[in-house]
Phi, psi and omega in degrees: 000325185294319178297317180295321181284313188257346180062219185286343182300320177301313178296317181297320178301314182294321176288327175297323180295316179291324178294322176300319176299315185291319180294321179297322179295318176303309180300322179293329181261021182303329183259007183273118180301135178084351181290139181252116179295140179234159173210165180257134171287090190302311181298316178301317181292319182294320181294322177295315179296321178298333179268007171108003177287153172285167178296325180292318179292316182297317180291320176300316181286338185250005179276126184233153173282137179277134177274116182285152175281318179228094178296147181275154179302329184273005176091354176290132184251014179283126174240114188301324179295320180295314183290320180296319179295315179299321178298309181300320178296316182290321179296324177291321177293326175298312183295317179296314179297320175301316176302317180295323180293312183297320177297324178294314178299320180294322180294314177299321180297317179297317178300321178292330180280347179083026178276000000 
């Protein structure tokens, strides 16, 4: 019922949540020598989920190491500006997706009440 009611938005919300965690991990490890920043190919992961993959499988298959513009001498590939931009972009997408789901729930609720 969830897929029929929420469509792709439920899958997108789950992926955005997992991506927020990954980006947070990157930011938290900005000072860790040798840490390799990772990100999710959101479009690829969403496509995989739409084709029946679980969120874990989709994220695992779409996770990639980020290629730094200016690699650090200690091997850390976290670039704070890149991570902060990706985090903010993903947070806005998360909120927009959540609002779409909430609007859908409100519409169904009003329909059930006969409004």
